Every structure is written in C-alpha cells, then in structure tokens.
N, C-alpha and C positions, 0 to 999 in steps of 0.2 A: 504494500500500500504506500503510495507516495506521501511524502511529508508536506504539510501545508506551509505555504510561504506567504507572509504578510508584509506590508510596507507601512512604515510609520516614521514619526519624528522623535528623536531622542529628547526627553524632557529632564533627565537627571543622569549624571555620570559620577556621582559622589561616592558610590560604593566601589569596593575593590573587585574588579573583574565582572561587574554587573552594571547594566544600564537599564533605565526604565524607558520604554518606548510607547508612545501614544499612537494607537491605530484608529483611524476614522473609517466608518462604513456608512453608506447611504442605502436607504431602502424606501419603498413606497408604502405609506401607511395603508393598511387594508380597508379601513372604513372611510377615512378622509381623502384618500387618493392624493396625498401630498408627500413630497420627498422629505424624508426626515434624516438628520445626521446624528449618529451616535459615536461616541469615542470610548475606548477601553485602554487601560494601561497594562502592559506586559513587562515582567522582569526578564531580561535576556542576558545570557552569558556572553561576555566580551573578553576572551582570553588575553588578547594583546593590548587591550585598553585603547583601541584606535577611534572608537565612536565618541564624538563630542556633542554637547548640547546644541540643538538646532539642526543637526544633520539629518537627512533622510536616509534611512537604512532599511534593509530587508532582514526579517527574522524568520527562522524555520523551526518547526517542532523538533524536539530531541528528547532523549530519556531524562527523567527528573534529575537535576543536579543539586537541588536543595529544596527547602519547603515551598518556595515561590517560583523558582526558575525551572521552566519547562520549555524554554525557547532559547535559541542561540543566534548570534549575528551571522549572517551569510557573508563570507569574504567577497569583497568587490572584485569583479572580473576585470583584468587589465587589458 
C-alpha cells in the first residue's frame, strides 16, 4: 500500500529533529455547497534539521517514531 504524501507549511522548528507542519485541505460543504478550508497540524520527523519556519514541505507517512510523530519530511528532489 502506498504511503500518503501531504504538502504543508512549517509552523514550528523549535524541537530537536521535529517540525510541526500545517496542512490545509478544501472540500465542498455537503449541505451549503460552499468551499470550506480546514487546517491540521502534523508533527514530522526532520532528521537533518533542514526545514525552517515558513517553508513549504512534503511529508509522508512512516512507522511511529514517538507519541506524536507518524510523519517524516520527504527529501527534496535535486
């Protein structure tokens, strides 16, 4: 089964080897038929500490690394 990949913005890099990524999704409200935006924050593993606040990053699912970390930063393609 392929791992999910999400795109978001880093909102915190204060923790050691961990960043908090805000992911935004849009969907059509079933009753009002209006586009709604929702955000969610994910803790992601950042082994080399390369992601900084404000950067757009991709995260992918991984095996649990701690209580909150179930995602990891996808390395940028050169």
